[in-house]
N, C-alpha and C positions, 0 to 999 in steps of 0.2 A: 453511182459507180457502175461501169459496164460489166457485163457478165464475163467470167473467165472461161475460156475453152481450154481443156486439157486434152491434147491429141496423142493417141497411142498408135504407133505404126504396126504394120503386120510383119510377117516373116521376111527375113533377109533385108529389112529396111533400117531406117534410122530417122532422126528428126528431119533430115533433108526431104523426106517424102511429102512433108506437109507444106513446103514452101508456097505453092500457089494458094492453098487454103489459108495459110497464115497471112499472106499479103492481103488477100481479099477481106478476111474478117477483121484484121487490124485496121484497115482503111474504113471499116464500118464502126470502129470504136471498141471492138472486143479486145480483151487482154488474152493473148494466145500463149500457151505453154506447150512447146513441143519437146517431148522427152525422147531419150534413146534408151532402149532396154539394155540390161546388163550384158556385157561382152559384145555388143553391137557397135561400139565406138572403136572401130578398128580399121586398118587399111584393108579395103576390099581384096587386094592382091596378097595380103599377108596371111600368116598362119594363125588360125583362131586359137583362143585359149581352150585347152582341153575341157575345162570345167563347163564350157558352154554346152557340150554334148549331153550332160546330165542335168542341166537346168530345167526345172519344172515350171509349168504354168503358174503353180502356186508361188514359186520363187519370184517370178515376174510380178505377180499380183502383190506380193509383200513389198517389193521394191517400189512399185507404183503407189501403193497405199501410203508409204512414208513420204513420197514426194507430194502427194495430195494433202496430207496432214500438215506439211510445212507451208502450204499456201494460205492457211487460215481462212479459207473460203470454200464453200462447196461449188466445184466447177461443173460446167456442162462437159461431160466426158465424151469425146469423139474418138471412135476406134474403127480401124479398118482391118478386115480379115481376122488374123489372130488378135490384133488389137481390139477388134469388136467383141471378141469372146472375153478378153481381159476386162474390157469395159463392163460387160455384164457381171463378171465376178465382183468387180469393185462396186457396182450398183447394188448387189446383194448385201454389201457391207455398209450401206447407207452413206457412201462417200460422194454421191453425185446429186447435183440439182436436177439433172436430166441426162439422158444418154442419147447419143446419135450414133447409130451403128451402120457402117458402110460395108456391105457384103461380109457380115461377121462369119467367122468360122463356126461350125456347128458345135453346140454344147453336147454334153453326154446325153444319151438317149436318142439322138438323131443320127442315123447311119448315113454318113455322107460319102462313103466309099463307092461312088458311082464310077463307071468306066472313064469318064472325063477326068475325074479327080485322080484315079489311079495313073492315068497317062501323065498328069501334072507332076507326079512324084515317082515315076517309074524308076529312074536311076537311083533314087534314094531307097525305095522299098526293096529293091533287088540287091542292096548292099547289106551283107550280114552284119548285124549289130548296129544298124543305123539308129536305133533307139537310145544309144548311149554315146553317140559321136556327133560332133558338129557336122552339119550337112548343108549342101547348097544345090539348087536345081541347075541343070545344064541350061545353056542359052536357049536351045530349042524348046525345052520345057517351059521356061519363063515366057518365051514369046507365045506359046500355045495358051498358057494359063493366065497371063497378066498383061503382056505387052503388045498383043496382037492388033490393037487399034492405033498404035503409034506408027509413025513413019519409020522405016528401017534404021535410019541414022539415030533416031531417038530411042529405039529399042536397044541398040547397042550401048548408047550413052547411059541409059538407066540401068541396064544389066551390069555394066561395069561398076556401078555404085553398090550393088548388092553384096552383103556380107554373109557369113555363115549363120546358120540357125541351129537351135537345139533339137537334136534328134529325139530327145525325151519329150519335149513339148509337142513335136509333130506326132509322136506316137500317142501321147495323151489325147490329142484331138481326134486322130483318125482311128485309133484302136482303144477307145475309152472303155470298152468292155473289159479289157485286160489291165486297167489301171486301178490298183488296190487303194490308192489315195483318193480316187474320184476327183482328180483335178479338173 
């Protein structure tokens, strides 16, 4: 039986982010599971569920843990950005055969708030109460932080798929020192 890859997207994403990876690995015989985090299965132009704003990394991890347990096999967990951090959390719970981390978000103890990261999240960090609201980068911030290697047309096409993200999860990653739960 081929290995199972369980793919976790990063902030503002969904299962759609993994299409090229999924196609490539399925052609090589892997079973690929692409999941969508809670509250991310929404119309990108729609209004996000208010509960998204206070969803914790630990809430995401619990959701993903249940999905993995339903597979009845230990998958290779592949995570990108925040998904890479979530993959590490799941790895500590002995839920993975292996981990593949693609530019994972920094875990607690690593100060990642460098000038470039602050620029990525400027519009968010300068909004009072962002830590309890659904939030999304501006187009220019997304181009600067993630989409800069794509042609202009693809930058817009990808950005238009981005959904809102949890302000709490972003705060737990960037301001881990102030997180009493240690998510």
